[in-house]
Structures are given as C-alpha cells and as structure tokens.
SENU-491379 format. One line per 3 residues: their letters; for each residue x, y, z of N, C-alpha, C. Coordinates in nm, 3 decimals. Each point is the difference from the previous one (the first is absolute). Example, Ala and Ser with C-alpha at 12.3 -4.5 7.8 and 13.67 -1.06 7.14 Angstrom:
AS	1.319 -0.569 0.780 -0.089 0.119 0.000 0.090 0.120 0.000  -0.035 0.105 -0.072 0.082 0.119 0.006 -0.077 0.109 0.073
This chain:
MGW	-2.453 3.217 -1.308 0.095 -0.111 0.015 -0.009 -0.065 0.138  -0.091 0.049 0.086 -0.008 -0.053 0.135 -0.043 -0.145 0.004  -0.056 -0.051 -0.111 -0.045 -0.139 -0.001 0.114 -0.098 -0.017
LRF	0.119 0.049 -0.040 0.113 -0.090 -0.018 0.054 -0.045 0.135  0.024 -0.129 0.015 0.056 -0.055 0.123 0.117 -0.089 -0.036  0.114 0.030 0.058 0.121 -0.075 -0.030 0.030 -0.096 0.115
GTG	0.067 -0.109 -0.033 0.044 -0.094 0.104 -0.112 -0.082 0.060  -0.113 -0.014 -0.071 -0.113 -0.075 0.056 -0.009 -0.142 -0.054  0.085 -0.036 -0.096 -0.003 -0.135 -0.055 0.069 -0.099 0.091
PFL	0.000 -0.127 -0.037 0.065 -0.102 0.083 0.151 0.018 0.001  0.063 -0.039 0.109 0.146 0.009 0.009 0.064 -0.103 -0.093  -0.064 -0.116 -0.010 0.042 -0.106 -0.093 -0.115 -0.031 -0.094
DHN	0.028 -0.075 -0.103 -0.105 -0.056 -0.083 -0.100 -0.073 0.090  -0.129 0.012 -0.032 -0.104 -0.058 0.086 0.024 -0.149 0.026  0.035 -0.076 -0.104 0.021 -0.143 0.017 0.119 -0.029 0.091
EEA	0.109 0.076 -0.017 0.118 -0.021 0.084 -0.029 0.039 0.144  -0.075 0.106 0.016 -0.038 0.045 0.134 -0.084 -0.107 0.070  -0.099 -0.054 -0.072 -0.086 -0.103 0.058 0.081 -0.125 0.034
WQV	0.095 -0.036 -0.087 0.084 -0.117 0.028 0.085 0.023 0.125  0.055 0.118 0.015 0.081 0.027 0.119 -0.082 -0.014 0.127  -0.120 0.058 0.002 -0.083 -0.008 0.120 -0.037 -0.145 0.030
ETW	-0.034 -0.076 -0.104 -0.035 -0.141 0.020 0.120 -0.080 0.049  0.118 0.032 -0.052 0.120 -0.072 0.044 0.037 0.038 0.143  -0.019 0.126 0.036 0.019 0.039 0.140 -0.096 -0.076 0.091
RWL	-0.124 -0.016 -0.045 -0.096 -0.077 0.080 0.049 -0.143 0.019  0.052 -0.060 -0.109 0.052 -0.136 0.007 0.117 -0.008 0.099  0.092 0.094 -0.008 0.116 0.000 0.089 -0.042 0.014 0.145
LDH	-0.095 0.089 0.028 -0.047 0.018 0.137 -0.070 -0.127 0.050  -0.080 -0.061 -0.087 -0.072 -0.122 0.040 0.094 -0.114 0.035  0.112 -0.011 -0.071 0.087 -0.117 0.014 0.127 0.025 0.080
LGG	0.031 0.126 0.027 0.127 0.029 0.068 -0.019 0.080 0.127  -0.110 -0.026 0.070 -0.012 0.054 0.135 -0.089 0.120 0.019  -0.060 0.054 -0.107 -0.094 0.109 0.014 0.064 0.135 0.033
RRA	-0.086 0.094 0.039 0.047 0.136 0.029 0.094 0.004 0.120  -0.025 -0.084 0.099 0.087 0.001 0.118 0.143 -0.034 -0.038  0.018 -0.103 -0.083 0.134 -0.037 -0.043 0.061 0.110 -0.085
LCS	-0.082 0.062 -0.087 0.051 0.107 -0.085 0.052 0.117 0.084  -0.070 0.031 0.107 0.040 0.113 0.083 0.119 -0.033 0.090  0.035 -0.127 0.009 0.112 -0.037 0.086 0.134 -0.001 -0.073
VPL	-0.003 0.000 -0.134 0.127 -0.002 -0.074 0.052 0.142 -0.013  0.130 0.019 -0.002 0.054 0.134 -0.017 -0.002 0.043 -0.146  -0.001 0.130 -0.023 0.030 0.053 -0.132 0.152 -0.002 -0.009
VTP	0.053 -0.097 -0.072 0.145 -0.020 -0.005 0.064 0.110 -0.084  0.105 0.059 0.052 0.070 0.108 -0.070 0.148 -0.036 -0.012  0.070 0.061 -0.096 0.145 -0.026 -0.014 0.079 0.081 0.103
ARA	-0.025 -0.028 0.126 0.064 0.073 0.109 0.074 -0.098 0.090  0.095 0.051 0.078 0.080 -0.085 0.087 -0.085 -0.076 0.100  -0.113 0.057 0.037 -0.087 -0.068 0.095 -0.044 -0.137 -0.051
FFP	-0.012 -0.012 -0.132 -0.038 -0.128 -0.061 0.120 -0.074 -0.057  0.094 0.073 -0.056 0.114 -0.062 -0.068 0.130 0.053 0.060  0.041 -0.055 0.114 0.125 0.047 0.061 0.118 -0.026 -0.092
PTD	0.100 0.087 0.003 0.115 -0.015 -0.090 0.080 -0.126 0.031  0.071 -0.047 -0.100 0.084 -0.119 0.015 0.128 0.018 -0.080  0.106 -0.063 0.045 0.126 0.002 -0.074 0.008 -0.116 -0.099
AAG	-0.101 -0.085 -0.001 0.000 -0.114 -0.090 -0.002 0.047 -0.145  0.058 -0.080 -0.088 0.004 0.032 -0.143 -0.042 -0.121 -0.081  -0.036 0.026 -0.127 -0.034 -0.110 -0.090 -0.118 -0.081 0.049
YAR	0.013 -0.133 -0.011 -0.111 -0.088 0.037 -0.038 0.015 0.147  0.098 0.023 0.087 -0.029 0.017 0.142 -0.088 0.122 0.023  0.024 0.105 -0.075 -0.083 0.120 0.013 -0.142 -0.027 -0.048
TEH	-0.011 -0.075 -0.109 -0.132 -0.037 -0.050 -0.075 -0.083 0.102  0.068 -0.096 0.061 -0.064 -0.082 0.104 -0.047 0.086 0.116  0.080 0.100 0.038 -0.036 0.091 0.108 -0.131 0.072 -0.031
IFA	-0.010 0.054 -0.123 -0.121 0.072 -0.039 -0.119 -0.095 -0.008  0.024 -0.118 -0.057 -0.109 -0.098 -0.013 -0.053 -0.043 0.137  0.089 -0.021 0.095 -0.041 -0.041 0.134 -0.086 0.108 0.066
IVK	0.034 0.125 -0.023 -0.080 0.109 0.056 -0.139 0.003 -0.062  -0.007 -0.015 -0.133 -0.130 0.001 -0.067 -0.085 -0.117 0.049  0.059 -0.118 0.014 -0.074 -0.115 0.052 -0.053 0.028 0.140
QLY	0.083 0.060 0.084 -0.040 0.030 0.137 -0.117 0.098 0.001  0.008 0.104 -0.082 -0.107 0.099 -0.006 -0.129 -0.061 -0.055  0.012 -0.099 -0.084 -0.116 -0.071 -0.053 -0.062 -0.093 0.104
GMA	0.070 -0.027 0.109 -0.046 -0.102 0.094 0.025 -0.140 -0.051  0.102 -0.015 -0.086 0.028 -0.129 -0.063 0.142 -0.046 0.032  0.057 0.046 0.109 0.140 -0.029 0.032 0.028 -0.150 0.007
DWP	-0.098 -0.079 0.046 0.023 -0.143 0.016 -0.055 -0.083 -0.116  -0.043 0.066 -0.109 -0.048 -0.075 -0.117 0.122 -0.052 -0.077  0.007 -0.129 -0.028 0.119 -0.055 -0.068 0.015 0.056 -0.141
CRL	0.116 0.054 -0.027 0.021 0.066 -0.128 0.148 0.009 -0.030  0.038 -0.028 -0.125 0.138 0.017 -0.045 0.007 0.117 -0.097  0.112 0.069 0.004 0.023 0.115 -0.085 0.115 -0.031 -0.094
AAQ	-0.017 0.029 -0.129 0.105 -0.030 -0.098 0.010 0.113 -0.100  0.122 0.028 -0.047 0.023 0.105 -0.098 -0.024 -0.051 -0.141  -0.059 0.085 -0.083 -0.013 -0.025 -0.143 0.125 0.054 -0.070
PRR	0.018 -0.031 -0.127 0.106 0.069 -0.077 -0.027 0.150 0.000  0.104 0.079 0.017 -0.013 0.145 0.006 -0.038 0.056 -0.137  -0.091 0.095 -0.001 -0.040 0.064 -0.125 0.116 0.083 -0.055
QDL	0.010 0.007 -0.132 0.106 0.075 -0.066 -0.053 0.132 -0.053  0.083 0.105 0.008 -0.034 0.128 -0.062 0.013 -0.012 -0.151  -0.075 0.083 -0.071 0.006 0.003 -0.146 0.071 0.128 -0.043
AVG	0.116 -0.014 -0.061 0.075 0.117 -0.047 -0.007 0.006 -0.151  -0.023 0.120 -0.054 -0.006 0.020 -0.144 0.104 0.104 -0.036  0.111 -0.041 -0.060 0.105 0.093 -0.038 0.081 0.045 0.119
DLV	0.096 0.088 -0.028 0.089 0.049 0.105 -0.055 0.122 0.072  -0.091 0.072 -0.066 -0.045 0.126 0.058 -0.138 -0.006 0.060  -0.080 -0.095 -0.040 -0.137 -0.007 0.049 -0.028 -0.137 0.059
VLK	-0.059 0.000 0.116 -0.038 -0.124 0.066 -0.151 0.005 0.025  -0.069 -0.099 -0.052 -0.142 -0.013 0.025 -0.020 -0.120 0.089  -0.068 0.021 0.107 -0.012 -0.107 0.099 -0.146 -0.023 0.032
REG	-0.050 -0.114 -0.040 -0.138 -0.036 0.033 0.003 -0.116 0.098  -0.063 0.022 0.115 -0.008 -0.107 0.099 -0.143 -0.051 0.003  -0.017 -0.129 0.018 -0.133 -0.057 0.010 -0.034 -0.088 -0.118
AGP	0.078 0.007 -0.108 -0.030 -0.081 -0.117 0.069 -0.136 0.007  0.095 -0.015 0.092 0.073 -0.125 0.011 -0.058 -0.089 0.108  0.086 -0.065 0.077 -0.048 -0.089 0.105 -0.084 0.076 0.103
PAG	-0.092 -0.069 0.068 -0.082 0.068 0.100 0.084 0.044 0.118  -0.052 0.100 0.073 0.071 0.049 0.119 0.005 -0.107 0.108  -0.099 -0.090 0.000 -0.003 -0.108 0.097 -0.099 -0.106 -0.042
TFG	0.010 -0.117 0.059 -0.095 -0.109 -0.026 -0.032 -0.072 0.129  -0.116 -0.066 -0.001 -0.042 -0.082 0.114 -0.034 -0.140 -0.050  0.044 -0.101 0.074 -0.034 -0.138 -0.032 0.001 -0.084 0.126
REG	-0.039 -0.125 -0.015 -0.002 -0.092 0.114 0.088 -0.120 -0.030  0.078 -0.043 0.100 0.079 -0.122 -0.008 -0.031 -0.082 0.124  -0.098 -0.089 -0.016 -0.046 -0.076 0.116 -0.071 0.090 0.098
EEA	0.042 -0.004 0.126 -0.061 0.082 0.104 0.063 0.138 0.008  0.099 0.026 -0.084 0.075 0.124 0.008 -0.028 0.088 -0.121  -0.007 0.130 0.022 -0.014 0.094 -0.111 0.137 0.036 -0.053
MIT	0.006 0.035 -0.127 0.122 0.047 -0.063 -0.028 0.137 -0.061  0.074 0.100 0.044 -0.012 0.135 -0.055 0.133 0.037 -0.063  -0.005 0.046 -0.124 0.121 0.045 -0.068 -0.007 0.151 -0.020
YDP	0.115 0.060 -0.021 0.006 0.145 -0.017 0.113 0.034 -0.096  -0.011 0.117 -0.060 0.104 0.052 -0.087 0.105 0.070 0.087  0.126 -0.043 -0.002 0.103 0.064 0.083 0.015 0.150 -0.026
AGL	-0.041 0.047 -0.119 0.006 0.143 -0.028 -0.090 0.079 0.093  -0.094 -0.071 0.064 -0.090 0.067 0.093 0.070 0.065 0.117  0.120 -0.047 0.034 0.074 0.062 0.109 0.039 0.144 -0.033
DDP	0.001 0.034 -0.128 0.028 0.138 -0.040 -0.119 0.091 0.027  -0.116 -0.059 0.024 -0.123 0.077 0.026 -0.075 -0.070 0.113  0.036 0.027 0.126 -0.061 -0.071 0.113 -0.151 0.016 0.009
IAL	-0.055 0.114 -0.044 -0.145 0.019 0.002 -0.067 -0.103 -0.090  0.054 -0.016 -0.120 -0.056 -0.098 -0.094 0.021 -0.143 0.052  0.113 -0.025 0.066 0.025 -0.133 0.052 -0.101 -0.037 0.108
VAT	-0.029 0.094 0.089 -0.102 -0.024 0.102 -0.136 -0.024 -0.066  -0.033 0.080 -0.101 -0.126 -0.019 -0.071 -0.007 -0.139 -0.063  0.112 -0.046 -0.056 0.005 -0.134 -0.060 -0.023 -0.107 0.105
FAH	0.070 0.008 0.112 -0.016 -0.100 0.105 -0.143 0.002 0.055  -0.058 0.120 0.015 -0.137 0.010 0.049 -0.096 -0.070 -0.096  0.021 0.017 -0.131 -0.087 -0.063 -0.099 0.012 -0.152 0.005
ELA	0.123 -0.051 0.006 0.017 -0.147 -0.001 -0.051 -0.062 0.130  0.018 0.067 0.112 -0.055 -0.051 0.126 -0.152 0.006 0.001  -0.057 0.099 -0.070 -0.146 0.004 -0.013 -0.051 -0.122 -0.075
HYR	0.075 -0.043 -0.104 -0.036 -0.125 -0.068 -0.005 -0.115 0.100  0.098 -0.006 0.086 0.010 -0.107 0.099 -0.121 0.001 0.092  -0.034 0.117 0.049 -0.114 0.011 0.091 -0.131 -0.032 -0.070
LAT	-0.020 0.052 -0.121 -0.125 -0.024 -0.071 -0.016 -0.146 -0.039  0.111 -0.072 -0.015 -0.007 -0.141 -0.036 -0.066 -0.085 0.109  -0.013 0.056 0.120 -0.063 -0.076 0.109 -0.152 0.013 -0.002
VLE	-0.054 0.086 -0.087 -0.145 0.023 -0.008 -0.056 -0.073 -0.121  -0.101 -0.081 0.022 -0.054 -0.081 -0.108 -0.096 0.075 -0.089  -0.074 0.095 0.053 -0.100 0.071 -0.080 0.069 0.086 -0.106
ELP	-0.054 -0.004 -0.122 0.060 0.072 -0.111 -0.009 0.151 0.021  0.103 0.070 -0.042 0.003 0.146 0.007 -0.098 0.061 -0.101  -0.053 0.119 0.029 -0.086 0.068 -0.098 0.073 0.019 -0.133
GGQ	-0.070 -0.032 -0.106 0.060 0.012 -0.133 0.068 -0.126 -0.048  0.017 -0.098 0.089 0.059 -0.127 -0.040 0.149 0.008 -0.026  0.050 -0.099 -0.068 0.144 -0.015 -0.022 0.060 0.118 -0.077
SMH	-0.076 0.057 -0.092 0.053 0.109 -0.081 0.032 0.124 0.083  -0.061 0.011 0.120 0.024 0.116 0.086 0.085 -0.034 0.120  0.056 -0.120 0.001 0.071 -0.045 0.120 0.120 0.088 0.034
EFA	0.080 0.035 -0.099 0.118 0.081 0.029 -0.038 0.140 0.047  -0.106 0.055 -0.058 -0.047 0.132 0.044 -0.049 -0.007 0.145  -0.073 -0.107 0.032 -0.049 -0.017 0.137 0.116 -0.020 0.097
TDL	0.107 -0.065 -0.048 0.118 -0.019 0.085 0.064 0.134 0.033  0.008 0.090 -0.099 0.045 0.136 0.029 -0.087 0.065 0.106  -0.131 -0.015 -0.015 -0.093 0.061 0.096 0.021 -0.059 0.140
ATV	0.032 -0.128 0.007 0.025 -0.064 0.129 0.121 0.059 0.070  0.096 0.051 -0.076 0.116 0.063 0.065 -0.040 0.131 0.065  -0.096 0.071 -0.059 -0.050 0.122 0.063 -0.074 -0.036 0.129
HAG	-0.083 -0.103 -0.005 -0.071 -0.050 0.118 0.098 -0.034 0.112  0.119 -0.049 -0.037 0.100 -0.040 0.100 0.085 0.116 0.049  -0.023 0.122 -0.054 0.072 0.116 0.048 0.113 0.048 -0.087
FGL	0.022 -0.063 -0.118 0.114 0.032 -0.085 -0.036 0.085 -0.121  -0.112 0.070 0.005 -0.046 0.076 -0.115 0.093 0.111 -0.045  0.073 0.060 0.092 0.092 0.108 -0.037 0.109 -0.050 -0.093
FGA	0.047 -0.122 0.024 0.109 -0.056 -0.081 -0.049 -0.032 -0.141  -0.118 -0.059 -0.011 -0.055 -0.031 -0.131 -0.031 0.124 -0.080  -0.060 0.100 0.065 -0.036 0.123 -0.071 0.124 0.072 -0.051
NSA	0.103 0.010 0.082 0.121 0.071 -0.041 0.077 -0.074 -0.108  -0.017 -0.132 -0.009 0.076 -0.079 -0.096 -0.076 -0.030 -0.128  -0.128 0.037 -0.007 -0.083 -0.038 -0.114 0.054 0.056 -0.130
FNF	0.056 0.122 0.004 0.057 0.060 -0.121 0.112 0.094 0.039  0.116 -0.017 -0.061 0.113 0.088 0.023 0.063 0.040 -0.133  0.025 0.128 -0.015 0.070 0.051 -0.118 0.122 0.077 0.048
RQF	0.115 -0.035 -0.055 0.123 0.068 0.040 0.080 0.039 -0.124  0.059 0.118 0.004 0.095 0.042 -0.102 0.138 0.004 0.064  0.102 -0.031 -0.079 0.135 0.002 0.055 0.097 0.042 -0.108
QGV	0.114 0.052 0.045 0.103 0.045 -0.093 0.136 -0.019 0.062  0.089 -0.063 -0.075 0.137 -0.021 0.045 0.096 0.074 -0.090  0.128 -0.033 0.012 0.102 0.069 -0.079 -0.019 -0.027 -0.148
VSQ	-0.030 -0.125 -0.036 -0.014 -0.035 -0.142 -0.134 -0.066 -0.030  -0.096 0.010 0.090 -0.128 -0.064 -0.026 -0.113 0.079 0.064  -0.117 -0.016 -0.057 -0.119 0.059 0.057 -0.118 -0.087 -0.041
GWS	-0.110 0.015 0.070 -0.115 -0.080 -0.036 -0.108 0.007 0.105  -0.086 -0.099 -0.001 -0.112 -0.002 0.093 -0.029 -0.144 0.041  -0.072 -0.015 0.107 -0.043 -0.132 0.042 -0.144 0.007 0.044
VSR	-0.074 -0.102 -0.033 -0.139 -0.013 0.043 -0.013 -0.135 0.069  -0.058 0.000 0.119 -0.023 -0.128 0.067 -0.144 -0.005 0.048  -0.057 -0.115 -0.009 -0.136 -0.024 0.048 0.003 -0.123 0.090
LGY	-0.078 0.006 0.106 -0.004 -0.113 0.092 -0.144 -0.021 0.042  -0.040 -0.125 0.010 -0.137 -0.029 0.041 -0.095 -0.001 -0.118  -0.127 -0.022 0.030 -0.102 -0.014 -0.102 -0.100 0.115 0.003
LSP	-0.026 0.057 0.115 -0.089 0.114 0.008 0.065 0.125 -0.060  -0.081 0.087 -0.055 0.050 0.130 -0.046 0.031 0.087 0.122  0.083 0.106 -0.017 0.025 0.090 0.113 -0.129 0.054 0.061
RAW	-0.096 0.036 -0.084 -0.126 0.055 0.052 -0.079 -0.106 0.077  0.005 -0.125 -0.046 -0.068 -0.108 0.072 0.067 -0.028 0.134  0.134 0.007 0.004 0.071 -0.014 0.128 -0.047 0.107 0.097
IFA	-0.012 0.123 -0.047 -0.040 0.111 0.088 -0.143 -0.018 0.048  -0.088 -0.047 -0.087 -0.139 -0.024 0.042 -0.004 -0.107 0.109  0.079 -0.106 -0.018 0.006 -0.106 0.102 0.056 0.054 0.131
LAI	0.102 0.083 -0.008 0.059 0.058 0.121 -0.101 0.093 0.068  -0.079 0.072 -0.079 -0.103 0.087 0.057 -0.105 -0.083 0.074  -0.039 -0.114 -0.055 -0.095 -0.087 0.069 0.061 -0.051 0.130
FLE	0.126 -0.042 -0.004 0.070 -0.048 0.119 -0.006 0.105 0.111  0.034 0.123 -0.033 0.001 0.107 0.100 -0.141 0.034 0.046  -0.094 0.003 -0.093 -0.138 0.036 0.033 -0.063 -0.101 0.095
LRS	0.023 -0.128 -0.025 -0.056 -0.103 0.087 0.059 0.005 0.140  0.118 0.054 0.012 0.067 0.010 0.130 -0.015 0.139 0.063  -0.068 0.091 -0.072 -0.012 0.140 0.044 0.138 0.059 0.028
QPD	0.095 -0.031 -0.086 0.137 0.044 0.017 0.025 0.121 -0.088  0.063 0.104 0.050 0.019 0.122 -0.079 0.095 -0.018 -0.117  -0.027 0.072 -0.107 0.088 -0.001 -0.118 0.142 0.040 0.037
EDA	0.013 0.090 0.095 0.131 0.055 0.033 0.099 -0.109 0.043  -0.050 -0.113 0.048 0.089 -0.109 0.040 0.077 -0.055 -0.118  -0.052 0.021 -0.121 0.066 -0.051 -0.121 0.079 0.106 -0.073
KAF	-0.017 0.125 0.035 0.055 0.110 -0.080 0.150 -0.008 -0.017  0.073 -0.026 0.107 0.147 0.002 -0.006 0.057 -0.115 -0.080  -0.084 -0.099 -0.033 0.051 -0.122 -0.062 -0.054 -0.024 -0.140
LKP	-0.081 0.092 -0.051 -0.054 -0.013 -0.135 0.059 0.109 -0.090  0.018 -0.032 -0.127 0.037 0.102 -0.096 -0.107 0.110 0.002  0.040 0.126 -0.014 -0.097 0.109 0.015 -0.125 -0.014 -0.086
HLF	0.015 -0.039 -0.127 -0.119 -0.010 -0.084 -0.090 -0.114 0.046  0.058 -0.104 0.059 -0.082 -0.110 0.051 -0.073 0.043 0.126  0.066 0.079 0.084 -0.069 0.048 0.119 -0.116 0.092 -0.038
SDL	0.020 0.083 -0.103 -0.109 0.084 -0.048 -0.118 -0.085 -0.046  0.029 -0.108 -0.072 -0.106 -0.090 -0.043 -0.065 -0.071 0.118  0.079 -0.032 0.102 -0.056 -0.066 0.118 -0.103 0.090 0.067
RKA	0.030 0.127 0.012 -0.095 0.092 0.062 -0.127 0.010 -0.083  0.014 -0.001 -0.132 -0.118 0.003 -0.087 -0.083 -0.127 0.018  0.068 -0.115 0.011 -0.071 -0.126 0.017 -0.073 -0.004 0.133
RRY	0.063 0.050 0.105 -0.068 0.004 0.131 -0.123 0.089 -0.005  0.011 0.116 -0.064 -0.117 0.089 -0.011 -0.110 -0.068 -0.081  0.041 -0.071 -0.104 -0.097 -0.071 -0.082 -0.076 -0.104 0.083
LQR	0.071 -0.078 0.080 -0.064 -0.101 0.084 -0.089 0.064 0.105  0.043 0.111 0.055 -0.078 0.065 0.106 -0.127 0.065 -0.055  0.002 0.039 -0.128 -0.121 0.052 -0.063 -0.098 -0.111 -0.035
RPV	0.047 -0.124 -0.003 -0.082 -0.114 -0.041 0.009 -0.112 0.104  -0.048 0.023 0.121 0.012 -0.103 0.105 -0.068 -0.131 -0.037  -0.100 0.006 -0.091 -0.069 -0.123 -0.039 0.096 -0.098 -0.067
LLE	0.107 0.051 -0.060 0.093 -0.086 -0.072 0.065 -0.103 0.091  0.028 0.039 0.124 0.067 -0.092 0.092 -0.095 -0.073 0.095  -0.129 0.017 -0.020 -0.096 -0.069 0.085 0.016 -0.151 -0.003
PLG	0.034 -0.062 -0.116 0.020 -0.146 0.002 0.117 -0.043 0.088  0.087 0.094 0.038 0.116 -0.032 0.083 -0.028 0.028 0.147  -0.122 0.038 0.030 -0.035 0.024 0.139 0.032 0.139 0.046
GG	0.017 0.094 -0.091 0.026 0.137 0.042 0.015 0.091 -0.117  0.005 0.126 0.026 0.014 0.100 -0.101 0.017 0.136 0.061
C-alpha cells in the first residue's frame, strides 16, 4: 500500500485554480503590483481596525462604512450609502422556524449616479458586522474595478467572482471567508429551527485558496489569521499554504512562489 498518496490532488478544480491565478495576475497588473499588495494590512475584526462606537442604526452603518473606505484607500471617493428594505425571517408554524437568508434581496448593490457611486445595503447586516464589512468590501471593490478598462479574466460571467477576489487583494479576505457560509441552530421557549446564510460568490474553499495566495505572496505567516478564522477554515488555510509551497510554479505568473 506504500504507493498510495493522499492529499496530492489540486486544492481546487483545475479550471477554478487557473482562473484564480490569472485573476490575481490581472489584479497585480492593474492595482499596483506586489509592492502595493504588501503595503495593505490583513484587516481583522479587531479594535485596531474597527474602534468601538456608541452610534446606532444608520449612524453605526456609516461609521463602519467610513472605516472600510479608509482601509481601502478610498476615503475621498464620492459615494452615497442607502439602506434597502430589511429582509424578513420566514416562520413556519408556532413551533418551528426555518430561516433561509440569501434568497431574497442582495446583501448590497453598487451603481453610479453621475460622478457619484451609490452603494446600498441590507439593514439586517448590522446584526452581523462581519458580513456587513464583507458586503461593503465587495461593493467598494466594484467601484475600484470600474476604473480599469481592461476586461477581467473570464469576462462578464466571472465579474462577481473576480470582485470577491479583489476584496482579498485589498486585505478583507478574512471577512469574506467567514461569511461565505453560516449554519445556525436555535431554540426558544416555543420555537426551534435553523438558519443558513450565504454571502459572496466564491465558495468557502475558494475564499481560503485566495487568502492563501494573499499570504503566500506577502510571505505572511498563517498564524496571523488563526484568531480570526473559523477553526475548520484555518485548517483548510494551512492545507492551501502547503499546497502552494509544494507547487511554487503555480505562482510564477505572479512574480513569486
């Protein structure tokens, strides 16, 4: 049985892996290269990045949005923020509540009104600040990518996926990875049920592969992400880093490996 080798296949599907590397090349070519990548912080949900505030409601949302814009280096980019109608929970009967999030209105949208951008958000996002930051990072990535004329790898059909990848490039990969899939069970006095929420377009494994590339290109240790990732995601991150390190040729198009 010594001929059996486990864990030697690709971390992602070959086509998805190739698309990620090509999209990383595009991002580096158009958004400042490796030097710019190494200058951005790995943003974490810590007070160092998100100081506490007594603001509530829309004011609190504005506070978080302003911080994300600042971290993106887009503080002076003209942009308006507006709330969408709040998503409603789905209750079935008195004893069981089934709650599916993600099937209704989007978590956020990006558009242009003249010289100003318009970003909308679901007010329910304030109940999950990690997901709210991930949403703002995604919509601001749309804004930044709109300034580049060259088409993204994969064309229009891959635009939203590439926008997710751009948030990792900007340092927000922890937020996207943690929000990609959430399953929760709950029980009250007269009700019980579960909730499933999905955010973003990349799969959790694709988020982790992108985060592994981000760290690898910066020679940044996995441990910097450990305290801020769900345990199973951190385990996958370490596997992805080992995978990349066993195959340095994979990142050669990005100027390193």
